[in-house]
Phi, psi and omega in degrees: 000136183300335179292349177256010182103150181257315180271166178298319179298316179297317179298320178293317179298318178299314182298313180297312184291322179304313181293320178297314180295320180294324175298314180296315180299313183291323178296318179295314179298321180302315181287325181293331179266354183282140173296342178264029183311308184296329179283326182277336184303314181301320179294320177298314180295329178291323182274339186301315181305317180297318180295321179289324176297320177298317178295320179298315178296320181295319177292317180058226181261008178290150175287327180231159188297329179272339182157230185273345182241146179291144176229173181300332183292337176293328176292317176297315181299316179302312183301312181295314181292322178296319177298318180292325176296323177287322183289319181229078187304327182261023182296116182297333180288345178266023174256187176064223187294332178289322176295319178296320177300312180300316179296317180298318180296313181293339180275350176303136187311307185288325178293313180301315179298317178297316182293335178273348184280164177288348179280339185287132175234121178288329180210162010280156174270318185246163178294164187297344178279353178287160181266352180219140175051056183245011179229159179280135177276000000 
C-alpha cells in the first residue's frame, strides 16, 4: 500500500521509524501513567534531546520521513512530536526541520480543516489516571 512507502528504501524507512516512534511513545506514556511521574520526568527530559536529534537526522531535508510523499508513519511522527512539543514547549530540538515537519503536516488541507473545526480537541492526550495532560483544555 502506498501509505507504507512505494520504494524499498521508503518501506525500510517507514518500518524503522514506526518502531522507533512507538518506543518513544510507549516510554512517554509509561512515565505519564506512573505514580512516580515527577521522579521519572527528569530522566526522560535528559534523554529526550538525543531522541529528537535522531529523529531530526532521520528526517534530514526530506519533506516527509520516508521521502517525498506522506506515509502513515508521518501521522505517528506528528502525534509523538506534537506531544513532546506540548510537554516541553521550549525544546530546542523541536526547532528546525522538526518544526517545519509539524507545520507542513498541520498545513495539509484536511488536517488544517479538522484542526480549525469544533470537533478538534488538543487535549486530553491521556486518560484521567495519567499524571500529565489528562483533562480537556
